[in-house]
N, C-alpha and C positions, 0 to 999 in steps of 0.2 A: 280605215285601217291602212297603215303604211306598208310599203314593200318589206321593210325590216320586220314588222309585226307578222306578216304573212310567212316570211322565211322562218322566223323563230317558231311559229306555230307548226310549220311543216316539220322542222327538226324534232320538236317535242312529240309529234304524232308518229314519227319514224322510230324513235328511240325504243318503245316497247317491242316493236317487231324485231329490231336488231338484237335486243337483249334476249328475246325469245329464241331467235335463231342461234345465237351464241350458246345458250343453255342446251339446245337440242344437239348442237355439234359436240359439246362437252359430254353429254350423256351418251352419244353415239361412240365417242372415243373410249369412254370407260367400258361400255358394253363390248366393244371390239377388243379391248385389252383383256377382258375375261375370256373371250373366244381364243385369244392367243394361248391360253393355258390348255385348251383342247388340242391345239396343234402340237403342243409338247408331248402329247400322248401318242402321236404318230411315230412310226419307225423311221429310221433314216431313209429307207427306200420309199416310204409313203411321202415323206417330205420332198424327196427328189422327184417324185411323180408330178408334183405341183410346182416344181422349179425352185425349191427352197432347200437350204441346209440348216442344221441345228444352230449354227452360228448366226444365221439370219434372224432367228427368233430372239436371240440375245440382243442383237442390234435393235430390233423393233421394240423390245422391252425397255431399252434405255432411252427411248423417246421421252421428251417431257410429258407430264401427265395430261395436258390438254391436247396433245398430238395423237391422232388416230394411228396406232401401230400398224393396222392393216394397209394403210397407204404406203408406209415404208416397205412392208413386205411385197406389195404389188410392184413397187418400183424396182426392188432388188430382183424379183423374178423376171420382170420385163428386161432389165439390163442383161441378166444372165442368158435369156433366150436369144437376145440379139448379138451375143458375143460368139 
């Protein structure tokens, strides 16, 4: 078996794992998008207690479908806490 054959075999073996990981990430993003709806139920004061504003929820909701909106919210809350 040549080095090229071994390299090709390794790529093919890694592909299912990469696809599986991508699908898990996509499922996690969709689940967290549903959780975003629960945050909408909080009062403005409740959102402020966790470092967010209602506008932040709209910002996170506008993220592309495959992007986890909770990552955007965490980033906004961190930036606000350091300001």
